[in-house]
C-alpha positions as CSV (number, residue, x, y, z in Angstrom):
1,M,68.4,-46.6,-53.3
2,N,67.4,-45.4,-49.7
3,A,70.1,-44.5,-47.6
4,M,70.5,-46.8,-44.6
5,V,71.8,-46.3,-41.3
6,P,72.4,-48.2,-37.9
7,L,69.2,-47.0,-35.1
8,G,71.2,-48.7,-32.5
9,D,72.4,-52.0,-32.1
10,Q,69.1,-53.6,-33.0
11,A,67.5,-51.7,-35.9
12,V,68.0,-50.7,-39.6
13,L,67.2,-46.9,-40.3
14,V,66.0,-46.7,-43.7
15,Y,65.5,-42.2,-45.4
16,C,63.1,-43.0,-48.2
17,A,62.3,-39.9,-51.2
18,D,59.1,-39.4,-49.8
19,E,56.0,-40.2,-46.9
20,N,54.7,-42.3,-49.9
21,A,57.8,-44.6,-50.6
22,A,58.1,-44.5,-46.8
23,L,54.4,-46.3,-46.6
24,R,55.2,-48.7,-48.9
25,L,58.7,-50.0,-47.7
26,A,57.0,-50.4,-44.2
27,A,53.5,-52.0,-45.4
28,R,56.4,-54.6,-47.6
29,V,58.9,-55.5,-45.0
30,R,55.5,-56.1,-42.6
31,E,54.2,-58.6,-44.9
32,A,57.4,-60.0,-45.8
33,R,57.3,-61.8,-42.5
34,E,61.0,-62.6,-41.9
35,T,61.3,-64.9,-38.4
36,W,64.1,-61.9,-37.1
37,L,61.3,-59.0,-37.7
38,L,60.3,-57.9,-34.4
39,D,58.6,-54.5,-35.9
40,V,58.5,-51.8,-37.8
41,V,57.9,-48.0,-37.6
42,Q,57.4,-45.7,-39.9
43,A,57.8,-42.0,-39.8
44,Y,56.7,-39.1,-42.4
45,T,59.9,-40.5,-44.6
46,S,61.8,-42.7,-42.5
47,V,61.6,-46.3,-41.8
48,A,63.1,-48.1,-38.7
49,V,63.1,-51.9,-39.4
50,F,63.9,-53.6,-36.0
51,F,65.1,-56.6,-35.9
52,D,65.9,-59.9,-33.0
53,L,70.2,-59.8,-32.9
54,G,69.7,-63.5,-31.4
55,Q,69.0,-64.4,-35.4
56,T,70.9,-61.6,-36.9
57,T,73.2,-58.4,-37.2
58,F,72.6,-54.2,-38.9
59,A,75.0,-55.8,-41.8
60,P,72.0,-58.8,-43.0
61,V,69.6,-57.1,-42.4
62,A,70.8,-53.9,-44.5
63,E,71.1,-56.4,-47.3
64,W,68.2,-58.2,-46.8
65,L,66.3,-54.6,-47.7
66,R,69.0,-53.6,-50.7
67,R,68.2,-56.5,-52.1
68,F,64.3,-56.7,-51.1
69,Q,64.6,-53.2,-52.7
70,D,66.4,-54.2,-55.6
71,A,63.6,-56.8,-56.6
72,G,60.8,-54.4,-56.8
73,A,58.8,-55.2,-53.8
74,A,58.8,-52.0,-52.3
75,L,57.3,-50.3,-55.3
76,G,54.1,-50.7,-56.7
77,S,50.7,-49.0,-55.2
78,M,50.1,-47.4,-52.0
79,P,48.9,-49.6,-49.8
80,E,44.7,-49.3,-48.3
81,G,45.0,-47.7,-44.8
82,R,41.9,-48.3,-42.8
83,H,39.5,-45.0,-43.0
84,H,38.3,-43.6,-39.7
85,R,36.0,-41.5,-39.3
86,I,36.7,-39.4,-36.2
87,P,33.3,-37.4,-34.6
88,C,34.7,-33.7,-33.4
89,C,33.3,-31.2,-31.1
90,Y,34.1,-27.4,-32.5
91,E,32.5,-25.8,-29.9
92,F,35.3,-26.7,-27.5
93,E,37.8,-24.8,-29.5
94,L,40.6,-22.2,-27.7
95,D,42.6,-20.9,-30.6
96,V,40.4,-20.5,-34.0
97,R,40.2,-17.0,-33.9
98,R,43.7,-17.0,-33.9
99,V,44.3,-19.7,-36.8
100,S,41.9,-17.2,-38.4
101,E,43.7,-14.3,-37.8
102,H,46.9,-15.9,-39.4
103,T,45.0,-17.6,-42.3
104,G,42.3,-14.9,-43.0
105,L,39.9,-17.3,-43.3
106,T,36.5,-17.0,-41.0
107,A,36.0,-19.6,-38.2
108,D,32.9,-21.3,-40.3
109,E,35.9,-21.7,-43.3
110,V,38.4,-23.0,-41.1
111,I,36.1,-25.8,-39.4
112,R,35.2,-26.6,-43.0
113,L,38.5,-27.4,-44.6
114,H,39.4,-29.3,-42.1
115,T,35.9,-31.8,-41.7
116,T,36.8,-32.0,-45.7
117,T,40.0,-32.7,-45.8
118,K,41.4,-36.8,-45.8
119,F,44.2,-36.8,-43.6
120,T,47.0,-39.9,-43.4
121,V,48.9,-40.5,-40.4
122,Y,52.5,-40.5,-41.3
123,A,53.9,-40.7,-37.4
124,I,53.0,-41.7,-34.5
125,G,54.4,-40.0,-31.5
126,F,55.3,-37.7,-28.6
127,C,52.6,-39.4,-26.5
128,P,51.4,-42.5,-26.7
129,G,49.0,-43.2,-29.4
130,F,49.8,-39.1,-31.2
131,P,48.6,-39.5,-34.3
132,Y,50.3,-36.9,-36.9
133,L,48.3,-36.0,-39.7
134,G,49.0,-34.7,-43.1
135,Y,48.5,-32.9,-44.7
136,L,46.6,-29.4,-44.8
137,P,45.0,-27.7,-46.9
138,A,46.9,-24.8,-47.9
139,P,44.5,-22.1,-46.9
140,L,45.0,-23.8,-43.6
141,R,49.2,-24.1,-43.4
142,G,51.6,-21.8,-41.4
143,V,50.0,-21.1,-38.0
144,P,52.6,-21.2,-35.8
145,R,52.4,-23.3,-32.4
146,L,51.5,-20.9,-29.4
147,P,54.2,-18.8,-28.2
148,T,54.1,-20.3,-24.6
149,P,52.4,-24.1,-24.4
150,R,49.7,-24.4,-22.3
151,L,50.3,-26.3,-19.0
152,R,47.5,-29.4,-20.0
153,V,45.3,-29.9,-22.7
154,E,42.8,-31.7,-22.5
155,A,42.8,-35.4,-23.8
156,G,40.9,-35.6,-27.5
157,S,41.9,-32.0,-27.9
158,V,42.3,-31.8,-31.7
159,G,44.8,-29.2,-33.0
160,L,47.1,-27.8,-35.6
161,T,50.0,-26.2,-36.3
162,G,52.3,-25.9,-39.9
163,R,50.9,-28.1,-42.1
164,Q,49.6,-30.7,-39.9
165,T,46.7,-31.4,-37.5
166,G,46.8,-34.2,-34.8
167,I,45.0,-35.3,-31.5
168,Y,46.4,-35.4,-28.2
169,T,45.8,-38.6,-26.9
170,E,46.1,-37.9,-22.9
171,A,46.4,-34.9,-21.0
172,R,49.5,-33.0,-21.0
173,P,51.0,-29.7,-22.0
174,G,50.9,-29.0,-25.6
175,G,51.4,-26.0,-28.1
176,W,49.4,-26.9,-30.9
177,N,46.4,-24.5,-32.1
178,L,43.1,-26.2,-30.2
179,L,40.5,-26.5,-32.4
180,G,38.4,-28.8,-31.0
181,R,37.7,-32.2,-29.3
182,T,36.9,-35.9,-29.8
183,P,35.1,-37.9,-27.5
184,L,36.4,-41.1,-28.1
185,E,39.0,-42.6,-26.3
186,L,42.1,-43.3,-28.8
187,V,44.8,-45.4,-26.3
188,N,44.6,-46.9,-23.8
189,V,47.9,-48.7,-22.6
190,R,47.0,-50.8,-19.9
191,D,44.4,-53.0,-22.8
192,D,46.9,-52.0,-25.6
193,Y,44.7,-50.4,-27.3
194,F,46.1,-48.4,-30.2
195,P,43.7,-48.2,-33.1
196,L,45.9,-45.9,-35.2
197,R,48.4,-46.9,-37.6
198,T,50.5,-45.0,-39.8
199,G,49.5,-45.2,-43.5
200,D,45.2,-44.8,-41.9
201,V,43.3,-41.9,-43.7
202,V,40.8,-40.3,-40.8
203,R,38.1,-37.7,-41.9
204,F,36.8,-35.4,-38.7
205,E,33.6,-35.3,-38.4
206,R,31.8,-32.4,-36.8
207,I,29.2,-33.1,-33.8
208,D,27.5,-31.0,-31.4
209,T,28.1,-30.9,-27.5
210,A,25.2,-33.2,-27.0
211,E,26.5,-35.3,-29.4
212,F,29.9,-35.4,-28.0
213,R,28.3,-36.4,-24.4
214,H,26.8,-39.1,-25.8
215,L,30.0,-40.7,-26.9
216,E,32.2,-39.8,-24.8
217,A,34.5,-42.4,-23.5
218,Q,33.6,-44.5,-26.6
219,R,36.4,-46.4,-28.4
220,L,37.1,-45.9,-32.0
221,S,35.2,-48.6,-34.1
222,L,37.8,-50.7,-36.2
């Protein structure tokens, strides 16, 4: 049985055994389409289930989740997330040399491993639409953040740290190691455009500067 605790007065926070269990639970709860359900937010091994306080409270929702899981509704095969190919121009790198020094890999090996790995979106956060993508292949893991964060990281910058990679969806300070940049617009708050969701699968595709300029400001195809 997964642990459940209140998250404020309008959500149940469920702690699952692992990331895949959390993805399965989030998908099945969404599919149930309960009238009181407002939102489901999965982040790594936890799932927050938000409910309409005008219809229900914590205790009935927690009990529903317990019965829901006991009935086996959250088990079974992994839900199939959408697959995305995201172009990345590694000519915009700022920290490949630093990654190479920490990993013992050449720059070409760093880029090859980054582009041949399928990443899963395990969380969205930090800034609007920022996807936390896991997990890096073992040879790329363990590179720490920069000792001093940059005051500005450009929108579209692709970075890594620890065992994760991610994409800065808007310009802001940041301390991840930057490998390159995607020309695509991945967030537009005004238009409510957030194409990446937890459970989606991402592959990076290497492009050159000319292709970057050609694709600049286009949106991710869905």
